[in-house]
N, C-alpha and C positions, 0 to 999 in steps of 0.2 A: 302259624307257628309250627315249627317242625315237630315232629311226634316225640312223645316221651322215650320212645325207644332209639331213636336216632339222634336225639341231642347230646347225650353224653359224649359220643366221639368228638364232637365239634365244641364242646361248651368248657372243657377243661375238667380237672378232677380235684380241685382243691379240698373238697369235702373229705377225701381219703387222707389228706394231710391231717385233718382234724381227727379222723378215725385213728390215725398213727399215734397221735398224742393221747387219745384215750386208751389205746393199747399199752402204751408205755407207763401211763399212770396205773393201769390195772396191774401190770407186772410188778411195779413197785409196792403196790398195796399188799400183793400176795407174798412178796419177800419179806415184807414187814410182818404179816400175819403168820406166816409158816415157819419164821426163825424159831419160835419156842417149841414148835412140833419136832423139829430136826434136833433140836438140843435137849430134848425130854430125857433121854438116857443120861446124858451128861449132867444135867441139872438134878435130877433125881438122886443119882449117885453123890453129887458134892453136897446137895442141900437136904438130902435125906427126906424128900417128898414121898408121901404114900400116893396110891393112884387115886384116892379120893381127894387128896389136896391138889393135885394136878388137875383133876376134873373141875374143882371149885375155881381154879384161876382161868381156865377156858370158860366157866359158866359167867364169871363176871365180864369178861370181855363181850360174850354174847348178850348179856343183860345191858350193857352200855350200847351195842350194836342195836339193839330193839329200840331202846329210848332214842337213840340218836336219829334213827330212821324217821321216827314221827317227827323230830325237829327239822332235820334237813329237807325232807321231801317238799313241805310247804315254803321252807325258806327259799330252796332254790327256784321253786315256782315264782316266788316274789322278786329275787334279786338277780335271778339268771344263773346259767351254768358257769359263767366265767369267773365270777367273784365266789359263787358258792363252792366251785372246786378248789378255788385257790385257798379258802378258809379251811375246808376239810383237810387237804393235802398238808397245810402247815400244820394243823392239830395233830394229825396222827403221826407225822414224821418226828415231831418234838417228843411225843409220848413214846415212839419206839426207841428214840436215843436214850430216853430216861431209864429203860429197861437194864442198861449197862451200868446203873449206880445204885440198884436195889439189892436187897440181902434176904429178906423174909418172905413167907408165903403171903402175908398180907401186903407188903409192898408191892410184890409181883402181882398181885390182884389189882391194886390201885393202878399200876402203870397198865395193866391189860385194859382196865375199864376206860381210862382217857384215850387208849388206842383205838377202843372200840367206838367211842364217841366220833373220833374223827373220821374213821374208816367207812362209818356208816354213811357218809356223804358221796362216797364214790360212785356208786351205782346209780342214785338218783340223778346226780350231776351227768354221768356218762349217758343214761337213757333219755334225759332232757335234750342233751347236745344232739344225740342221735336223732331224736323226733324233729329237732329244727333243721338239721343238714341233710337228711336222706328221706326220699318219697317212700311210701309204704312197701313198694316191691323190693326195694333195696335194704329196707331196715333190718329184716333179719340176718341178712349177710353182714351188715355193718356190725351188728351187735355180736354176732359170732367171732368177727375179727378181733373187735376190741377186748371181748371176753376170753380170746386166745391168750391174751396177756396174762391171765390168772395162770395158766399153765406154763407160760415162760418163766414167770416169778417162782412157780413151784419148781421148774428145772433148774433154775439159777441158784436157789437157795441151798439144796444138798450138794452143789458143787462149791459154792463161795463160802457159806457158813462154817462147814467142817474145816476148811482150809485156814480160815482166819482164827478158829477156835483152836486148832492144833498149834498154830504159831504163836498166837498172842492171848489166848483165853476167850471164853464166852462172852465176856464183857466187852471186848473189843469188837465182836461180831455184831452186836446191837448198835455200837456206837459207829462203826465204820460204814455199815449199810445204810444207816439213817443219814449221815452227813453227805454221802455221795450223791444222794438222790435229790437234793434241793435243786439242782441244775434244771430238773423237769419244770418247777414252779415258775422259773423265768422265762422258758420256752412257752409256757401256757399262757402266761400274761401278755406276752408279746404276740402270740399268734392268733389267740382265739377272740373273735367277736362273732355275733350272730350273722347269717348268711346275708340278710336283707341290709346290712350297713357294711359288709366287709369288702375292703378295696380289692382283694384278690380274687373275688367272685365275679365272674364275667355275667351278663345278663342272661346268656343261654344257660349257664349252669344254675343260674337262681330260678329260671323258669322250669328247668327239670326238676329241680327240688321241690317246686311248686306244683308240679303237674298233676298230682292226684289229690291235692285239698289245699285249701287256703293256708298259706304261712305268713302270718302277721307277727309283729312284736308281740310278746307275752301280755296278755290281758291284765289289767289291774284288778279285775273281779275277783273276789274273794271266793274260794271253794267251801262249800259248806260240808263239814265232816259229817254231820248228821245225815244229810242227803247221800253222802259217797257211801256211808256204812250202811245204808238201807238197800244198796244196788246188789243184785246177785253177782254182776260182773266184777265188782270189787273183790268178792269173796271167793269167786273163781281163781283170781290171781292169788289172793293172799293165802288161800288153803293150798293151792299147789306149791307155793314158797314154803308153807309150814310142813309139809310132808316130805319135801325133797332137799330143801337146802341143809338138813340136819345132815344129810348122807354125805354132802361135800365137805362140811366141818369134820366129819368122821376121817376122811381120807388126809385133810390138811394136818389135824392135830394128833391122830393116833396111828397113821399108816407107817412112819418111821419106827414107832414103838413095836408095831405088829411085826415088821421085818426083823426087828432086833430080837424080839422074843421067839418067833417061829423059826427063823433061818440063822439066827446067831450073827447077824450083821452089826457093824458099828459105824461110827463115824468116818472111818477109812473105807468102809465097804458097801455101805446103803446108797452111795450116790448113784451108780449106774441103774439099780433097779428102780429107783425114784425117777431118775431123768427118762428111762424108757416109759414108765406109766404116764408121765405127764406129757411126753411127746405125742402118745396116743391120744390123750386129752386134747392136745392142741388140734390134732387132726379132726377129732369129734366136734370141737366146737365151732371150727370153719365149716365142715360139711353139713353139719346140721342146719346152719344159716344157709349155706348155699342149696341145699335141697329144698328147703322151704321157699326160698326165693325163687328157684328154678321152676318149682311147681306153680307158683303164682304167675310168672312170666308165660308159662304155657297155657295159662287159662283157668287154673284151680283158683277157688275163692281163698281168702285167707283162713277161713275156718276150715277147710279141706287140708290146705298146705301145712298150718301148723299141726294139726290134730293128726295127720297121717305120720309126718316126721315124729312127733313125740310119742305115738303109739309104739312105733318101731324102736325108738330108745327104750321104752319101758320095758319092753321083752329083752332086749339086749343086755340089761343090768342083771336079770335073774340068775346067771351062772355064778355070781358074787357068792351066794349062799354056800357054794362047795369050797370056798377059798381056804378056809381053816384046815381042810383035809388033804390039801394038795402037797405032796412031800417034796416036789421039784420046783426049785425057787422060780426058774423062768416061766414055768407053766403057770404058777400063781400070779406072776407079773402079767402075763397075757390076759388071765381072767380079770384081774383087778384093773388094768389098763382099759379093756373092753367096758367095764362098768363105769370108769371116770370119763372115757370118750363119750358113751352114751349120756352120762349125766351133763356133760358141757353142750352136747347137741340139743338135749332136751331144755336146759337153760337158754340157749341162744333164741329158742322159740318162746319159752315161758316169758322171757323178759321183753319181747316185743308186744305182749297182750295189753299192757297199759295203753300204749300208743295206738294199738290196733282198735281198742275198745273205747278210749276216751278222748274228749278234746284236749289240745295241748296244754290249757290251762290248768288241767288236773292231773296231768301225767306224774308230775313229781310228788303229788299227794298220795297218789294211788300207789306208786312205787315205794313210798315211805310205809304204808300200811303193809304192803307185801313183804318188804324187808323186815320190818318188826315181826311179823308172823313168822318168817324164815328163823330169825334170831330167836324167837321165843321156842320154837321147834328144835333149834341147836341146844338151847339151855337145857330142855328136857333130855335131849340126846346125851348131853355130856353128864349129867347125873347118872344116866342108865349106864354109860360106858363105864364110869368110874365104879358103880356098884358092882356090875357084871365082872370086871377084870379084878377088883379086890376080893369079891366073894367066890367066883368060879375060875377066874385066871384063864379064861378062854374068850376068843373072838367069835365063836360060832353063834351065839344068840345076838350078836351085834350085825354081823354079816347077814343072818336071817331076816332081821327088820329091814336092812339096806336092800335086799333083793325084792321085797314086795312093795315098797314105798311108792314107785313110780306108777305101778299098776292102779293102786287105789287113788294116786293123784290124777291120773288120766280119766278115771270114773268120775271123781268129784268135779274136775272142770268141765267135762262134757255135759254133766247133769246140770250144773249152775248156768252154763252158757251154750246150749246146744249149737247155735249158729254164730257165735261171736258177733253179735249185732253191736253196731256202735251206739254210744250213749250220747244224747244230745247234751249240749253245753247248759241249757236250762236246768237238766237234771241234777247237775253238780254245783251250782251256783245259787 
């Protein structure tokens, strides 16, 4: 057999078509997720929301996200990424459209809750698909590429949503962006199959995908949650998500508000700064995955490659602590953009840990535990943000928390899994 390093050039690259579908779905996911953040000043003015009311609406989204992760992880392990993602996408898109027909804080909270349930299936399905379609040395790059879709979604949102809102109102923004994205579902159902049964995958490409570990159809063996929760490796991933996912929620749901309050921007003017920030985030997502994969291809272990990259990212976030005090808009954009880029590079590596550490049968379940932990952290962060802004009217305590979260996360992950040793299948079933 040809070596795994020479096979890709001869084998074809259909796996990257699958990655492109995951990229597009992630972008759509973040358009639907971020729309309320972009519209926060408008909705607060029109519907007379307090900071605490807005935080509560975000809280219920994250509560559903936590619950949904626990359900979608095992479900996707059982029924596969193709059907699992189709169910999740349909649920969240219909919920997003429903936002255009609600009026009260309670109704918004219900719409956000159902949106969170659907969106919680996105990353378990994406990571499950990546574990099927990519060998370990390419996995962080693939995750970085599809995760860059989150930044594309965050770029598109402040360009498209304000334009629709100014022309037809905020209700139309929810409905139009939801209806237009159903085309993805058709493409996904038509194009996605597991690689070992896919007609577009050549024997050489399948051999490359299987070059580092046995890739077989998903086992029907059930994952033992009790065993899973006893493992330090599960908690290394879950606590990493708990500590750092809330910081990304902060950027998505409160960054437009920060720009509005600190620099007096509005629907017509905060588009370019947000686009610049999320372009930097896109760069960080891809580079973070590329650096880790490059280190592995040069001979570094997965343990060294992931942790070196994540440690650099943790340090790069620290300047966000000073963002509140920066008087010049574009200097603040640079600081925030560096932090968001570092977060995405960190996440590209953190999200590979379940497939690095666990057998394929357990990947979706572990991702579900981590996603739930991240969402619970986000719920706490939402309450904290609402309280701080309502009482003190300043983002400084919020950015101070963001600046230190990744250093703490790195210490926790390394303490719980010093060598990122792989867990045997018998340990989780």
